[in-house]
N, C-alpha and C positions, 0 to 999 in steps of 0.2 A: 577822469574828468571829461565831460562831453563838450566838444567845441562845435561851433557853427549852429545853424538853425535846427530846431528840433523836428523830429518826424512824428506825425500824429494822424489819427483816424478821425474823420468827422462825417456828418450827414450832409449830403448835397441838397441844398434847399432850392436853388434855381440854376438853370442852364440857359445861356444865350450865346448866339453867334455874333462875333464882332469882326471887323476888318482884319484884326491881328490874330484871329483864331477864336476857338470856343473858350468861354470862361464861365465860372460858376461861383455861387456863394455857398460856403461850407460853414456849418454850425459846429463849434467845438466848445463844450462846457459853457454854453451861453454866449460865447463870443462868435462873431461872424467874420469870416476871412474870405477874400476874393482869391480864387486860384485859377490857373490855366488848366484847361482840360484836353490839350492836344494829345497827350499820351494815352488818354482813355476815351476814345471817340464813342464807345458804347455806353458811357455813363449817362444816367438820367436822374432827374430829381427824385430823391428818396433813397438813392444808393449811398453806401458808405464807401469813402475813398481814403486812401493813404496819401498824405500830403507831406512834401518836403520843400522848403524854400519857395513856397507859393505855387508849386506845381503838383497836380494830382498825378501820382505815379501808377496807381493800380486800384482796382476795385477790391474791397474787403468783403469776402463772402462768409456767411454764417456757416457753421459746421454742418447743419442739416441740409442747407441749400447745396453745398458742394457734393454731398453724398447723393442727393436726388439727381443732380446733373451727370454724375460719373457713372 
């Protein structure tokens, strides 16, 4: 049984700077969730991010994209 908030991937729609840090709006299956972006300073609108408890933890890269960069 899973406990606590879920972990999910979503598309970053907007990014803005606020006095408390960077935040963004993420789209997940049609829902929009506001998340903190402090752990992924390189994230830009259009990126896919892994989110847990309202915090973007990392960027999610496509398989082909990871191979091109490596």
